[in-house]
N, C-alpha and C positions, 0 to 999 in steps of 0.2 A: 504494500500498500504507500502511497505518496505520501509522504509526512505534511500536513498542511501549517501548522502551526502549534510548537509545542507549549507556547504560553495560553493556547486555547484548551488544554488538557481539562478535564471534568474537575470541577472545584469541589467535588466531594467522593471521598472514595468509598466506595461500597462493595464488599465481600459476598458473593452469591453463595448459596450451596442448593445442591439437587438440579434437576433438569427440567425442562418444560416439555410436557406431553402433548399441550395445546397451544395454537396460535395466540403468541403475545400473552402467554401465562405470565403472572405477577412471581415474581421469585423473592425470597425474603430478604431484606437488607440487614446485615448485624453490625455493620459499623458506617457511621456518616459522621463526615467531615465537613462542616458548614464554613462558607467563605463569607463573613459579614458584610464583605463589600458589595457581594452580588444579590441584587434585589429579588424578592421570591422565592430565594434558594435554599431556605429553612426546611426542605423535605427530601424525602430518599431518593426521589427520581430528578434525573435532569430536566431542568426548567428553563427555557431561554430565557435571557434577561428583558424585559419588557421596555418597549419603546416609550414608555410613559418616565421613564428613570435613564434609560441608556441610549442615545441618538442612533437610529438605523443606519446612518452613514459611515458610524465608526467601527473600529473592530475589524478582523481580517476574517472575510466571507467564510461561513461554514453553512449548512443546510439549516434552514430555520434559526440560524444564530445558535445552534447547540454546541454543545463540548466536541472538541475532535479527540477520539483515541486512537491508538494505532489497531487495534484488534476488536474483532466483536466478543471479546471474552466478557462475559458478566453483562450483556445487553439481549434485551428483548428483542429490539428491532434495531436495524442500521441503516442508515443513508449512505450509498455507494455510489461512486461515479464510474462509468466504464468511458471513456473519453475517445471514440473512435468514428470514423467515417470511410475508413479503408473499404468497406463494402457498399459504399452508396454508388447507383446507379446514374444519379444526376447530379443535383447540386450538393457538393461538400458544404461541410461547416460545422457537422455533429460533433465532431470532436471537442467543439469549444460548448456544447450542449452543458454539460455537469456544472461547468465556471458558471455561465450564467444565470443558470438556474437557481446556484448559491446566491451569487448577486442579487436577483430578484428574490430570492426568499425571504428578505431581510422585512419584507412586509407583512409576513404571515404571523399572526399573535397565536397565543396558546390554547384558544377554545373556539371549537366549532358552532359559530353562534346558529347555525341552520339544523345542527342535530343535536346539540349540546354535549357534545363528545370533547373531552378533556384528556387526551392521549397522554400528558406528562404527569398524569394524578395518577398514572398507573401502569406505565410502561417505562421503563429502563431504555433511551433511545440516545445514540449520539451519531457523528459524522466520521464514519472510519475512512475517509479519504478516496483515494481513487485506485483502480486496477492498474498497475504498471504496465502500459500495453506498449506492443511494438507495432508504430507506424509504419513500419516497413513491410511487416508481413503479416498478413492477415491470419495464415493458418498457427503461426505462433502466438500470434493476439488469443485465437479461440483457445488453445492451450493455457494461457496464463490466466484467461478469465476462468475456465473450468477448474483448474487448481485454486485459484481465489476463492470460488465459491464453495468448494469442497470445504476449506477451512472454515470458511463463515458458517455453513449449515451445520458443521461439526460440533458449534459451540450451542447448537439450539436457537440459535438467532435467526431470526425472519429479515432477508434482504429487501430493502427498497430502493430498487437501481435506476440511477439517472445516466440514460443515453445521451452520447452514442445513438449510432444507428442500428436497425432491428437484426442485423447480424448474431448481436452478441445474446439473443434469446436461445440461440441454438448451445453455445456452450455451457450458459447457465441453466437450463434444463437436462442438460445431461447430468450437472452436480446435482439438480435437484430430483431427478430420477433414481440417480443412485441411492439417494438417502430414503425417498418416499415411495418408489415405485414409480409405473406409468401415472400421470398427473390430469386431470381434467384441464381445460385452458378457456379463460375468457379472452379472447384476443379481439381487440377493438382497433379500428385501421380502416383507410381505405382500399388496402390491397390485402390480397389473400396471403400473400408471402411465401407460395407453395410451388412456385417454378423449380423447373428440375437442374437445368443446365441454364445459365447466361452468359455470353460471351466467352463461353467453353469452359467456365468455371461453376463448380457445384456448391462453393461457399460465398453468399453475399448477402446484401438485405431482403433481398427478393427469394430467398430460397430456404429460411431456418424452419420452417415449419415442416417442409418436404423432408429435411433432413431428420427431423423428430419422429416422422411417423416410419421412416424407414428404421430406424433406431429402437424403435418400441418406447419411447419417452412418453408418448401421449396414450390416455384411454379415448380413443376416437368416438366413443358415444358420449364423451363428457366434453366437446369440443364446440364450441360457438364462435362464429366470425360476426361481428358487429360492424356493420358503417359501411360495406364493401360496395365500391363504383368505381366509375371512370370507362375510359375506352379500354378494350382488350385485344389480346392477339388471337383471338377466337370469337365465335358469337355467345359461347357460356365460358367466361373465364374461370368460373367456380364449379364446372363439373369434377373435377379432381377433389376438390373438397368434400365435394356432398358423397362420391363414391367412398370416401373412407370413414363416413359416418359422420360427419361434420354437420352440424347446424348453420346455414348460412343466413344471415340477417343481410340482405342487400340494402343501401341507405334509402329506396324508395319507401321500404318499408317502414323506414323511421320519420319519413317527414310530415311535419304538422302535427305531432303528437306528443304527449308524456312516452316515456319507455319504462315507466315503472311496472307497467303490466307484461312488457317482456320478460322485464328481470324477474319476475314471481317465476315465469316459465325457465328461466334460465337456472335460477336455486333450485327449483323440481330436478333439473337435467343434472346438474353437478351432483345433488346428494351430500352426503356426508363424507366423501372421499376427498383425498389432498387436491387443492387447486391453486393453479400460479394464474396471475393475472397480469396480461400484456398490453399496454395500452401507446399505440402509435399517435404522437402528437396530429399527424396528417388525417385522422378519422375527423377532427375538426374542419370545419368549412377554413379555408386557406383567409375568408375577409376576417376571421377571429383569430387564425393562428397561421399567419403567413410565412413564420420562420421556420421553414421545414424543405427538405430536399425534393421532396416530390407530390406536391401539391396537386389535389382533386379538387373541383368546383362541387357546388350542391351537397356539401357534407353535414355532419351533425353539428348543434350547436353546444358551445359550453355547458350548457343546462343539461343537454341531453347526455353529456360525458359525465357530470356529476351525478347524475339520475344512474347511470350505469355501474360507477363505482359505488354509491351508496347501496345500489340495489345488490351489491354482492356481500352484505351484512349476512352473518351468520355462515357463510361459505367456511370450509378448513383451508383457509390461504397459506401457501408454504411460501410465496414470495410474490412479488411486483414488479414492475418496469415501467417507466415512461421513457419512450424512445423517441428519436429523429428531431429534436428541437435543434436549429441550426441558427444558431443569434444573426450570422451577418445578413440574413435575409429580412431581417426586423429591427431595425435601428433602435425602436419603441421600447424593446425589451419585453412586449406582451407576451410573445409566445411563450418565452421562457418563465414569466409569471404563471401563466395559464397553467403550464406544466408544475413550477412549484405548488401551486394550489390543489392540483390534481393528486400530487403525492401527498399531502398532507390528507387530503380525504380519504387516501389508501391507508394511512397510518390510523387516522381515526375510526377505522371500520371496527377493530376490536379494543377499542376503548373500553375499562371496565367500569366505570366512573362517572357518570350514570350511563344506563343504557341509551343506545341510540333511538331516536325518534323518528324511524321511518315509516311515510304514510302507505296504508294500504293500498294497493291500485285500484 
């Protein structure tokens, strides 16, 4: 992991005992060291400093201004960056996604006003930096990602990943499936990412889920792809997905409606088994999120994106990612800010106090 800032190490030392059998389980804190200079920090969990007391523009950026630590040891959840765009087929720049998401995440606050979720009241969370990728060799980068996630998952920590292009889902899911077996997948994207070979290469951001199926990493009856759209290389670009048993929800099925009823069906489809959530920012319409490499018109709205994530409440999530933020194509920073908020929604899913208020469809 890339060391971001040693002076941002956690201001409280907590020794954990036992392991977590359930997603984001609370672990007992045995020792507490409180820094009196840090506002609202007299708790056993890492709580970001409030902008009421510490200016957002100050300090070295970490995700949500959380403490940085070098490993996932003792954490229930961790934000981690995978800064690559070596697998992109169109506009590059996603290697800068994790950095910009961290910068924009300074606007996040500690509580989810919409759901009343308070993740920092029940979860030990930190930013553990970035995977040390090889920007010259995509296959080597995939190996580095897989090895890093094996180490993270071995601690019982749930990774919340900032991409990076969508290639990263393949090695991450290799590590996830090693630990949990074949997993269900909630895949939110403009593209199916199930191509076989592109320009003679089998690994890239358009192929990860084809590779995952070939290697038995996915429980194909528990895969849903939401928001697919755009021009294609054939009349039915999603025929292969359907043939594997995936549920395909094209964007036309999402227009002008709430997606809460859809997510009730998705929860029934996923059942109680392990599930991975992969959210490509290009699922959103480029009017809302222009900073991405392969934009497609007529996409989902940010409201629908939030509905999808909140609709995953109760699933046995074993990991999440937010990928394909390319800051050079959005100088306002709003795409990265949207990504930061969606990652906070992911973290909020299993906050233990109080329960989330998900409306019935």
